[in-house]
C-alpha positions as CSV (number, residue, x, y, z in Angstrom):
1,M,99.1,127.1,90.8
2,R,97.4,124.1,92.3
3,R,97.0,120.8,90.5
4,F,94.6,117.8,90.5
5,G,96.0,115.1,92.7
6,T,95.9,111.4,92.1
7,Q,98.9,110.1,94.2
8,G,97.9,109.6,97.8
9,P,96.1,112.2,100.0
10,V,95.5,115.6,98.5
11,H,96.2,118.9,100.3
12,P,94.3,122.2,99.8
13,Q,97.5,124.2,99.5
14,K,98.8,122.1,96.5
15,N,95.7,120.5,95.1
16,Y,92.1,121.2,94.1
17,V,90.0,119.5,96.8
18,V,86.3,118.7,97.2
19,S,85.4,120.2,100.6
20,R,82.8,117.4,101.5
21,A,81.4,120.0,103.9
22,A,78.2,118.0,104.7
23,E,80.0,114.7,105.2
24,L,82.6,116.5,107.4
25,A,79.9,118.1,109.6
26,D,78.2,114.7,110.0
27,F,81.4,113.0,111.1
28,I,82.3,115.8,113.5
29,M,78.9,115.6,115.0
30,R,79.2,111.9,115.6
31,V,82.6,112.4,117.2
32,K,81.2,115.0,119.6
33,E,78.5,112.5,120.5
34,G,81.2,110.0,121.5
35,R,80.5,107.4,118.8
36,Y,82.9,104.7,117.8
37,I,82.8,105.1,114.0
38,V,84.0,102.7,111.3
39,I,84.4,103.3,107.6
40,F,85.5,100.5,105.3
41,A,85.8,101.3,101.6
42,P,88.1,100.4,98.7
43,R,91.4,102.0,98.4
44,Q,91.7,105.3,96.6
45,T,88.3,106.5,97.5
46,G,89.5,109.6,99.5
47,K,89.2,108.2,103.0
48,T,92.7,109.3,104.2
49,T,92.2,112.8,102.8
50,F,88.8,113.1,104.5
51,F,90.1,112.0,107.9
52,Q,93.1,114.2,107.7
53,R,90.8,117.1,107.2
54,A,88.7,116.0,110.2
55,L,91.9,115.8,112.3
56,D,92.9,119.3,111.2
57,V,89.5,120.6,112.5
58,F,89.9,119.0,115.9
59,A,93.6,120.1,116.2
60,D,93.0,123.7,115.1
61,E,89.4,124.6,115.7
62,E,88.0,122.3,118.4
63,S,90.3,122.8,121.4
64,A,88.0,120.7,123.6
65,Y,89.2,117.6,121.8
66,F,92.6,115.9,121.6
67,P,93.1,114.1,118.3
68,I,95.5,111.2,118.0
69,P,96.0,109.9,114.4
70,L,97.4,106.4,113.9
71,N,98.2,104.2,110.9
72,F,98.4,100.4,111.2
73,E,99.6,99.7,107.7
74,V,103.2,98.9,108.7
75,Y,102.2,96.4,111.3
76,E,100.6,93.8,109.0
77,D,103.3,91.1,109.3
78,C,104.3,91.9,112.9
79,T,103.7,89.9,116.0
80,P,101.3,91.3,118.6
81,S,104.2,92.3,120.9
82,V,105.9,94.2,118.2
83,F,102.6,95.8,117.3
84,Y,101.8,97.0,120.8
85,S,105.4,98.3,121.3
86,G,105.1,100.3,118.1
87,L,101.6,101.5,119.0
88,Q,103.0,102.9,122.2
89,A,105.7,104.8,120.4
90,D,103.2,106.1,117.8
91,I,100.8,107.3,120.4
92,C,103.5,109.1,122.4
93,E,104.8,110.8,119.3
94,E,101.4,112.0,118.2
95,I,100.6,113.4,121.7
96,E,103.8,115.5,121.5
97,N,102.8,116.6,118.0
98,V,99.4,117.9,119.2
99,F,101.0,120.0,122.0
100,A,103.6,121.3,119.5
101,R,100.9,122.2,116.9
102,R,99.0,124.1,119.5
103,G,102.1,125.9,120.7
104,E,101.9,124.3,124.2
105,V,104.5,122.6,126.3
106,L,103.9,119.1,127.8
107,P,103.4,119.2,131.5
108,K,106.3,117.5,133.4
109,A,103.9,115.0,134.9
110,L,102.6,114.0,131.5
111,T,106.2,113.7,130.2
112,D,107.1,111.5,133.0
113,F,104.1,109.3,132.4
114,L,104.8,108.9,128.7
115,E,108.5,108.0,129.4
116,N,107.5,105.2,131.9
117,A,104.3,103.9,130.5
118,E,104.3,100.5,128.7
119,I,101.8,99.1,126.3
120,T,102.4,95.4,125.9
121,D,98.9,94.1,125.1
122,H,95.3,95.1,124.9
123,L,94.9,95.2,128.6
124,S,97.8,97.5,129.3
125,M,96.5,99.6,126.4
126,G,93.2,100.2,128.2
127,R,95.1,101.1,131.4
128,F,97.2,103.6,129.4
129,F,94.3,105.5,128.1
130,R,92.6,105.6,131.5
131,R,95.7,107.1,133.0
132,F,96.4,109.4,130.1
133,S,92.9,111.0,130.4
134,S,93.7,112.3,133.9
135,F,96.3,114.7,132.4
136,L,94.0,116.3,129.9
137,G,91.5,118.0,132.2
138,D,88.3,118.5,130.2
139,Q,89.8,117.6,126.9
140,L,88.4,114.5,125.2
141,V,90.6,112.1,123.2
142,V,89.7,111.4,119.6
143,L,91.5,108.4,118.1
144,I,91.6,108.0,114.3
145,I,93.1,104.8,113.0
146,D,93.9,104.6,109.3
147,E,94.7,101.4,107.4
148,F,93.2,99.5,110.3
149,D,93.2,96.2,108.5
150,G,97.0,96.2,108.8
151,I,96.6,95.1,112.4
152,P,98.1,91.6,113.0
153,K,95.3,89.1,113.0
154,E,96.4,87.6,116.3
155,A,95.8,91.1,117.9
156,V,92.4,91.9,116.4
157,K,90.1,90.2,118.9
158,G,91.8,91.5,122.1
159,F,92.2,95.0,120.6
160,L,88.5,95.3,119.7
161,H,87.5,93.9,123.1
162,S,89.4,96.6,124.8
163,L,87.8,99.3,122.7
164,R,84.4,97.8,123.4
165,R,85.0,97.8,127.1
166,I,86.0,101.4,127.0
167,Y,82.9,102.3,125.0
168,V,80.4,100.6,127.3
169,S,82.0,102.1,130.5
170,N,79.7,104.6,132.2
171,T,82.4,107.2,132.9
172,V,81.7,110.6,131.5
173,S,85.3,111.2,130.5
174,R,86.0,107.8,129.0
175,C,89.2,107.6,126.9
176,P,89.1,107.5,124.0
177,H,85.9,109.5,123.9
178,S,85.5,108.7,120.2
179,I,87.2,106.5,117.7
180,G,87.3,106.4,113.9
181,I,88.4,103.2,112.3
182,V,89.3,103.4,108.6
183,G,90.2,100.5,106.4
184,V,89.4,98.3,103.4
185,K,88.3,95.1,105.1
186,S,85.3,95.1,107.5
187,I,85.3,94.1,111.1
188,T,83.7,90.9,110.2
189,Q,86.4,90.1,107.7
190,L,89.1,90.9,110.3
191,N,87.5,88.7,113.0
192,Y,89.1,85.7,111.5
193,D,87.7,83.0,113.7
194,R,84.1,84.5,113.3
195,S,83.3,83.2,116.7
196,I,82.1,86.5,118.3
197,S,81.4,90.0,117.3
198,P,83.7,92.0,119.6
199,F,82.8,95.4,118.0
200,N,79.1,95.4,117.8
201,I,79.0,98.9,119.1
202,Q,80.3,100.3,115.8
203,D,78.6,103.3,114.0
204,E,79.1,102.8,110.3
205,F,79.9,106.0,108.3
206,N,79.5,106.1,104.6
207,L,81.9,108.3,102.6
208,P,80.3,108.2,99.1
209,N,81.9,109.0,95.7
210,F,81.7,112.6,94.5
211,T,78.3,113.8,93.5
212,L,77.9,115.7,90.2
213,K,77.7,118.9,92.3
214,Q,81.0,118.0,93.9
215,V,82.7,117.3,90.6
216,Q,81.4,120.7,89.4
217,E,82.9,122.2,92.6
218,L,86.3,120.6,92.0
219,L,86.6,121.6,88.4
220,G,85.2,125.0,89.2
221,Q,88.2,125.7,91.4
222,Y,90.5,125.2,88.4
223,T,88.3,127.4,86.2
224,E,88.4,130.2,88.9
225,E,92.2,130.1,89.2
226,V,93.1,129.5,85.5
227,G,90.2,130.9,83.6
228,Q,89.7,127.8,81.4
229,A,86.1,126.5,81.5
230,F,84.8,123.0,81.1
231,A,81.7,122.6,78.9
232,P,78.8,121.4,81.1
233,E,78.4,118.2,79.1
234,V,82.1,117.4,79.7
235,I,81.6,117.7,83.5
236,E,78.5,115.5,83.3
237,S,80.3,112.9,81.2
238,I,83.2,112.8,83.7
239,H,80.8,112.2,86.5
240,T,78.9,109.6,84.5
241,Q,82.0,107.7,83.4
242,T,83.6,107.6,86.9
243,A,80.4,107.6,89.0
244,G,82.4,110.2,91.0
245,Q,85.2,107.9,92.0
246,P,87.7,110.4,93.4
247,V,90.9,109.2,91.7
248,L,89.3,108.7,88.3
249,V,87.7,112.2,88.4
250,N,91.1,113.8,89.2
251,R,92.9,111.7,86.6
252,F,90.4,112.9,84.0
253,A,91.0,116.5,85.0
254,Q,94.8,115.9,85.0
255,I,94.8,114.7,81.4
256,L,92.5,117.5,80.2
257,T,94.3,120.3,82.0
258,E,98.0,119.2,81.8
259,E,98.6,116.5,79.1
260,L,96.5,117.3,76.1
261,D,98.0,120.8,75.5
262,I,94.6,122.5,75.1
263,P,95.1,126.3,74.9
264,K,94.1,127.8,78.2
265,N,91.8,130.3,76.4
266,E,89.9,127.5,74.8
267,T,86.9,125.8,76.5
268,I,87.3,122.1,77.2
269,H,84.8,120.4,74.9
270,R,83.4,117.0,74.1
271,E,86.1,116.0,71.6
272,H,88.7,116.8,74.3
273,F,86.8,114.6,76.7
274,A,86.9,111.7,74.1
275,Q,90.7,112.0,73.8
276,A,91.2,112.0,77.5
277,H,88.8,109.1,77.9
278,A,90.7,107.1,75.4
279,Q,94.0,107.8,77.1
280,L,92.7,106.9,80.5
281,L,91.4,103.5,79.3
282,E,94.7,102.6,77.7
283,E,97.1,103.7,80.4
284,N,98.4,101.8,83.4
285,N,97.2,104.2,86.1
286,V,97.4,102.8,89.7
287,N,93.6,102.7,90.2
288,I,92.8,100.6,87.2
289,T,95.9,98.4,87.5
290,H,94.9,97.7,91.1
291,L,91.3,96.9,90.0
292,L,92.4,94.5,87.3
293,T,95.0,92.8,89.5
294,N,92.3,92.0,92.0
295,I,89.7,90.6,89.6
296,R,92.3,88.4,87.8
297,R,92.8,86.5,91.0
298,D,89.8,84.3,90.4
299,R,88.2,83.3,87.1
300,R,84.9,82.9,88.9
301,F,84.8,86.7,89.0
302,E,84.3,86.8,85.2
303,R,81.1,84.7,85.2
304,L,79.6,86.7,88.0
305,L,80.5,90.1,86.5
306,M,79.2,89.2,83.1
307,K,76.0,87.8,84.6
308,I,75.5,91.2,86.4
309,V,75.8,93.2,83.2
310,S,74.2,90.7,80.8
311,Y,70.9,89.7,82.4
312,D,67.9,91.9,83.4
313,I,67.2,89.6,86.3
314,G,70.5,90.7,87.9
315,V,72.3,89.2,90.9
316,R,71.2,89.9,94.4
317,F,73.8,91.7,96.5
318,T,74.7,89.8,99.6
319,L,78.0,90.0,101.5
320,Q,77.4,86.5,102.7
321,N,78.5,85.3,99.2
322,E,82.3,85.0,99.1
323,I,82.8,86.3,95.5
324,I,80.4,89.2,95.9
325,N,82.1,90.1,99.2
326,E,85.5,90.1,97.6
327,L,84.4,92.2,94.6
328,A,82.8,94.7,96.9
329,T,85.9,94.9,99.0
330,Y,87.9,95.6,95.9
331,G,85.5,98.4,94.9
332,V,84.4,96.6,91.7
333,I,80.7,96.2,92.6
334,A,78.2,97.9,94.9
335,K,74.7,97.4,96.0
336,G,72.2,99.2,93.8
337,A,69.0,100.9,94.9
338,D,67.0,97.8,94.0
339,G,69.2,95.5,96.1
340,L,71.0,94.0,93.1
341,C,74.7,94.1,92.2
342,E,76.0,96.8,89.9
343,I,79.5,97.5,88.6
344,L,80.7,100.7,90.1
345,N,81.2,102.8,87.0
346,P,81.4,102.4,83.2
347,I,85.2,102.7,83.1
348,Y,85.6,99.7,85.4
349,H,83.0,97.9,83.3
350,Y,84.9,98.5,80.1
351,C,88.3,97.6,81.7
352,I,86.8,94.4,83.1
353,L,85.6,93.4,79.7
354,Q,89.0,94.1,78.1
355,A,90.7,92.2,80.9
356,F,88.6,89.0,80.2
357,K,88.6,89.3,76.5
358,P,91.1,87.0,74.8
359,L,94.0,88.8,73.3
360,V,93.6,86.7,70.2
361,N,90.3,84.9,69.6
362,G,91.3,82.9,66.5
363,L,88.5,84.4,64.4
364,E,90.1,87.7,63.3
365,N,90.7,86.5,59.8
366,A,86.9,85.9,59.4
367,Y,85.9,89.5,60.4
368,L,85.8,90.6,56.8
369,P,84.1,88.8,53.8
370,T,86.2,87.4,51.0
371,N,85.0,90.0,48.6
372,N,86.1,92.9,50.8
373,V,88.3,95.4,49.0
374,A,89.5,98.1,51.4
375,G,89.4,96.4,54.8
376,F,87.4,98.2,57.5
377,Q,87.5,101.4,55.4
378,D,84.6,99.8,53.4
379,Y,82.4,100.7,56.4
380,L,82.9,104.4,56.1
381,T,80.6,106.6,54.0
382,S,81.7,108.9,51.2
383,T,81.8,111.7,53.8
384,G,84.1,109.7,56.1
385,D,81.4,108.8,58.7
386,I,80.7,105.3,60.0
387,D,78.1,103.3,58.2
388,M,76.8,101.5,61.3
389,T,74.3,99.5,59.4
390,L,76.9,98.0,57.1
391,L,79.3,97.5,59.9
392,L,76.8,95.6,62.1
393,N,75.4,93.7,59.1
394,N,78.9,92.4,58.5
395,F,79.2,91.4,62.2
396,R,76.0,89.4,61.9
397,D,77.4,87.7,58.8
398,F,80.8,87.2,60.6
399,I,79.1,85.2,63.3
400,A,77.4,83.0,60.7
401,R,80.7,82.6,58.8
402,A,82.5,81.6,62.0
403,G,79.8,79.1,62.8
404,F,80.6,76.6,65.5
405,R,84.1,78.1,65.9
406,V,82.7,80.7,68.2
407,L,82.5,77.9,70.8
408,Q,86.3,77.4,70.5
409,V,87.4,80.9,71.6
410,P,89.8,80.2,74.5
411,D,89.1,81.1,78.1
412,T,85.7,82.6,77.4
413,P,82.4,81.3,78.9
414,Q,80.1,80.4,75.9
415,E,77.3,82.3,77.6
416,F,78.9,85.6,76.9
417,I,80.8,84.9,73.7
418,G,78.6,87.1,71.6
419,Q,79.4,90.2,73.6
420,H,83.1,89.4,73.8
421,L,83.2,89.0,70.0
422,L,81.3,92.2,69.3
423,L,83.6,94.1,71.6
424,A,86.7,92.6,69.9
425,Y,85.3,93.3,66.4
426,L,84.5,96.9,67.2
427,D,87.8,97.3,69.1
428,Q,89.7,96.4,65.9
429,F,87.6,98.7,63.7
430,V,87.2,101.8,65.8
431,P,90.9,102.7,66.3
432,L,91.7,102.0,62.6
433,V,89.3,104.7,61.5
434,G,90.4,107.2,64.2
435,G,87.5,106.8,66.6
436,V,87.2,106.0,70.3
437,M,84.9,103.6,72.1
438,Y,83.7,103.2,75.6
439,L,80.8,102.2,77.7
440,E,78.2,104.8,78.3
441,V,75.7,103.5,80.9
442,Q,76.6,103.7,84.5
443,T,75.3,100.4,86.0
444,G,74.7,98.5,82.8
445,R,72.7,95.6,84.4
446,G,71.1,93.7,81.6
447,R,72.7,95.8,78.9
448,M,76.0,96.9,77.6
449,D,75.8,100.3,75.9
450,L,78.8,100.9,73.7
451,L,79.4,104.5,72.6
452,I,81.6,105.1,69.5
453,Y,82.8,108.7,69.0
454,H,84.1,109.5,65.5
455,N,84.2,112.7,63.5
456,Q,82.3,114.5,66.3
457,Q,79.4,112.1,66.0
458,K,78.1,109.6,68.5
459,Y,77.0,106.1,67.6
460,I,75.2,104.1,70.4
461,V,75.0,100.2,70.3
462,E,73.2,98.4,73.0
463,T,73.7,94.7,73.5
464,K,71.8,92.1,75.5
465,I,71.3,88.4,75.8
466,W,67.9,87.0,74.7
467,E,65.6,86.6,77.7
468,G,62.3,86.3,75.9
469,K,60.1,88.3,73.6
470,S,58.9,90.7,76.3
471,G,62.5,91.4,77.3
472,Y,63.5,92.0,73.7
473,Q,60.7,94.5,73.2
474,A,61.4,96.2,76.5
475,G,65.0,96.6,75.5
476,K,64.0,98.7,72.5
477,K,61.9,101.0,74.7
478,Q,64.9,101.2,77.1
479,L,67.2,102.2,74.3
480,A,64.7,104.7,72.8
481,A,64.5,106.5,76.2
482,Y,68.3,106.5,76.5
483,L,68.7,107.9,72.9
484,K,66.2,110.7,73.7
485,L,68.1,111.5,76.8
486,E,71.3,111.7,74.8
487,E,69.6,113.8,72.1
488,E,70.4,111.2,69.5
489,T,67.9,110.1,66.8
490,E,69.3,106.7,65.9
491,G,70.6,103.7,67.8
492,Y,71.5,100.0,67.3
493,Y,70.3,97.1,69.3
494,V,72.1,93.7,69.2
495,V,70.7,90.7,71.1
496,F,72.5,87.4,71.2
497,D,70.3,84.4,71.1
498,H,71.8,81.2,72.7
499,R,68.7,79.0,72.3
500,Q,68.8,75.7,70.4
501,D,66.2,77.0,68.0
502,P,67.0,80.7,67.7
503,E,65.0,83.2,65.7
504,P,67.4,85.5,63.8
505,R,66.0,88.8,62.7
506,V,67.0,92.2,61.6
507,E,64.4,95.1,61.8
508,T,64.4,98.8,61.7
509,E,61.6,100.7,63.3
510,A,60.6,104.1,64.8
511,I,60.0,104.1,68.5
512,D,59.1,107.2,70.4
513,D,60.5,109.5,67.6
514,V,63.9,107.7,67.3
515,T,65.0,105.0,64.9
516,I,66.3,101.7,66.2
517,R,67.9,99.0,64.1
518,S,67.6,95.7,65.9
519,Y,69.5,92.4,65.4
520,V,68.9,89.0,66.9
521,I,72.0,87.0,66.3
522,P,72.3,83.3,67.0
523,V,75.6,82.4,68.6
524,L,75.3,78.9,69.8
525,Q,76.0,77.1,66.5
526,E,76.2,73.4,66.2
527,R,79.3,71.6,65.0
528,P,78.7,69.9,61.6
529,S,79.3,66.5,63.1
530,D,76.7,67.2,65.8
531,K,74.1,68.3,63.2
532,R,74.6,65.1,61.1
533,L,74.1,63.0,64.2
534,R,71.0,64.9,65.2
535,D,69.5,64.6,61.7
536,A,70.4,61.0,61.3
């Protein structure tokens, strides 16, 4: 039986694999047209799997083409001379592999050429390919270079100049006929002196995350083989939470089919999804660990990421900004349809908030009032459900009890302290009562929608920062539309007011046939000494 794969490239013989038929056909068409193609995307997005499939097509089904796969990862710390020496050995080895795979014997003349040829720099590399093409007759060379950003920086400019020279040559049988360059960093990032653009002939290829249809295709393969079905809402939730990120989709499926011990004759339902989601958020899987390692490199990332998700005005996406460029390279943010930055998926959003949230904020002892009897159990109803009104009323009162001390929470920008504290407060409550919590909205710009799942019930809490009365009212409409989409009748709206003269309020109203309880909570409290000075 095949399995869902999360460790490196996946293989159809061992793993369930999304065919990406449309993307593959597009790529093959570009290769046949002789384009020099580049794709730069974050790690673990399925690039290597995709290009291995393309190489298989050219090796097995397109005999008019001669595919040579290369990988530059091991050359990152090498000198240019060591790089070119290794490149020659790699090319010769892959040429022999293609002949062997096709059941053919290398001609003696080609064998002699490979044994005597030398690649010592970018100039000799160009001569090598021109000579090599004469042994192939009508076959056209396709060069696929994975992990291209491992190329030594001293070799980048010359290497790209040679490829450009080959590309602009007028010969019909230029060699390589087509090139695919695959990496994480862009050509601009690799051109370290930024003095020229040696590869301005590139054809950019986009390999997107899985669509909902592709997630359905992937999980459907498992159902067809094993007989266990996924409820449609589970498939949709997996796609929403991951935004189709390949490793996260497969990790969800791994947990659901291998680790939760769900009987194979039982459909995978929403409660199973909630368990898998909680496990995924808490574990140290490679994808999330890599994400968090990157964003912890610079505290400036926190302010930008929180601004993206906290304000309706958003942040314009531009790769000319160093921080935005880095976060895009790491796969944390992307350009939205409106040209603004958006966090790639709710899972990343939640993990980012957890990464920046202080482990101890110093206010935990103030979460509950002095007359509290049973701890957080006081916020459950007699039937064991969550009383969100009481729970959020207490959070409002907690902020008032804490007063100016909210400004003293360590390592947290005051601008976003309200959202950090709400997340920390709910993070302590929800696990204690046996629930799970995660973010529900995909992009989350201007809002942070927390979904709490407990006793097979959903509770949705939307948070924002005060941006004026019109924005406050618009947020209610936004939440109402979302609740109706989720087929929920009640939601909670928490707005943090940082103004010097805030207007606290609590109101419950019916909007478009759903009930919304709204809170405007002041969080920028004055120190007692500051107030005395102001009033003096």
